[in-house]
C-alpha positions in Angstrom: 0.0 0.0 0.0 1.3 3.4 -0.9 1.3 6.0 1.9 2.1 9.6 1.1 1.8 13.0 2.7 0.9 14.6 -0.6 -2.8 15.0 -1.7 -2.3 12.9 -4.8 0.2 10.6 -6.5 1.8 12.0 -9.6 0.9 9.9 -12.7 -1.6 7.8 -10.8 -5.1 9.2 -10.8 -7.4 8.7 -7.9 -10.4 6.6 -9.0 -12.3 6.5 -5.7 -12.2 8.1 -2.3 -12.9 5.5 0.4 -12.8 7.7 3.5 -10.7 9.1 6.3 -8.6 6.6 8.2 -6.6 6.9 11.3 -4.3 5.0 13.6 -3.1 5.7 17.1 -0.5 4.6 19.6 -0.1 5.7 23.2 3.2 5.5 25.1 2.7 5.0 28.9 4.3 6.8 31.8 6.8 3.9 32.3 8.5 5.0 29.1 9.3 8.4 30.6 10.5 6.8 33.8 12.9 4.6 31.9 14.1 7.5 29.9 15.1 9.5 32.9 16.7 6.4 34.5 19.0 6.0 31.5 20.7 9.4 31.7 23.6 8.0 29.7 21.3 7.9 26.6 21.3 11.7 26.6 24.0 12.8 24.1 23.9 16.3 22.7 20.4 16.9 24.2 18.9 13.8 22.5 17.7 10.5 24.0 18.2 7.4 21.9 15.7 5.5 24.1 13.0 8.1 23.7 13.6 8.3 19.9 13.2 4.5 19.6 10.0 4.6 21.5 8.6 7.4 19.4 9.7 5.6 16.2 7.9 2.4 17.4 4.7 4.4 18.2 4.8 6.1 14.8 5.2 2.7 13.1 2.2 1.3 15.0 0.0 4.3 14.2 0.9 4.1 10.5 0.3 0.3 10.4 -3.1 0.7 12.1 -4.0 3.4 9.6 -2.9 1.1 6.7 -5.0 -1.8 8.0 -8.1 0.4 8.2 -7.5 1.6 4.7 -7.1 -2.0 3.4 -10.4 -2.9 5.2 -12.1 -0.2 3.0 -10.6 -1.7 -0.1 -8.1 1.1 -0.6 -4.6 0.6 -2.2 -3.2 4.0 -1.0 -3.5 6.6 1.7 -2.9 10.2 0.7 -2.6 13.4 2.7 -1.1 11.6 5.7 -0.6 13.7 8.8 1.3 12.7 11.9 0.5 14.3 15.2 2.1 14.0 18.6 0.1 14.9 21.8 1.0 14.8 25.5 -1.9 13.7 27.6 -3.0 12.0 30.9 -2.5 13.0 34.5 0.7 15.0 34.8 1.3 14.7 31.0 2.6 11.2 31.7 1.5 9.7 28.3 2.2 10.6 24.7 -0.1 9.8 21.8 1.1 9.5 18.2 -1.7 9.6 15.6 -1.6 9.2 11.9 -4.5 10.1 9.6 -5.2 10.4 5.9 -7.6 9.7 3.1 -7.9 6.1 1.9 -8.1 6.0 -1.9 -8.0 3.6 -4.8 -5.5 4.6 -7.4 -4.5 3.2 -10.8 
């Protein structure tokens, strides 16, 4: 399945719009505790452990979105947007969401 942030796919006309699809992943508070426990991961202001968790959450959200598009019969998702939100009591959780338009292209 083709997934793109652009509103269309050059050279491949959209034959049918199937609907908006989304996928979400939420990182729990234990991720943040682990991050601060592993101070050695902080190099130049970056945390390798945190980046790995965000990458995993992004992949889960995109995979979920793709599965929902496939269930609608789509072979592509266009206009994909990724969002990151802090939530929960004391901002102890982070949500990664992916959304886009499921379409059928040539």
